[in-house]
C-alpha positions, 0 to 999 in steps of 0.5 A: 543507513540500510542496503538491499537488493530489491528487483535485481537493483542494489538500494541504500537508504540513509536518513538524518533527522532533527527534533522541531517544534510545531511552530517552527514547521508551521505543522500541528503536532510535528516533532521530527523532520527528517531527510531520507535519501534513497540511491538505487544502483541502475543496471549500467553504471548509473545510479538514481538518487531520490530525496524525500523529506519526512515530518512526524509527530514521533519524537526522538525518543519514540522513533529514532533514525532506524525506526524512521527508516523502518516506518518509510519502508513500511508505507510502500507495503501499504502501497504494493500491498492493497493498493497494487492489488486493486489497481491490478485487479480492478484497474482503479487508477484508470477508473474515469468516474469523477463524480465524488460520490460515484467514486467513493461508491466504486471505491468502497465496492472495489474494496469489499470485493478485494476483501472477499477475494482475500477470505475466499483465497484463504478457504481454497486448499490448492494453490492454483484456486487461490488467484483472482481470476479463478475467484472472478470465474466463480463469481460470474458463474453465480451472480446470484451469490454475490447478491446472497453475500450482500443481502445475508449475513452468513452467505459465502462466495 
């Protein structure tokens, strides 16, 4: 069991796991199933409980309950890290493009720009210059820089 404060709320996560075989679960490579229960205390006396079921190919020897809790928590790092930034800066979730090829191309372009922003921000010496609005203002100020970046191997924004 794990207890922590997150965004001003106390959260409790408990997990129970058991070993299974793939035929039993009708899921290829399944080695364990786990029931993860998350309980958040809201600001008033109420609490909110959520149950998630996990299936993993890791055996109990490779990942006990503590490790499964850690892996489940790390999943949200991906969601809050890369995807959260893409949605916040490039409005990825609000995109109305439905053609699969166009949506894929736009997704790669967003990730490309996000990766260039990350590299650019590491080169900035002042913290206030490491923001995405500053980066986008610089790119808008020199549209040719983006073209040079895409067409040459050594160009930097």
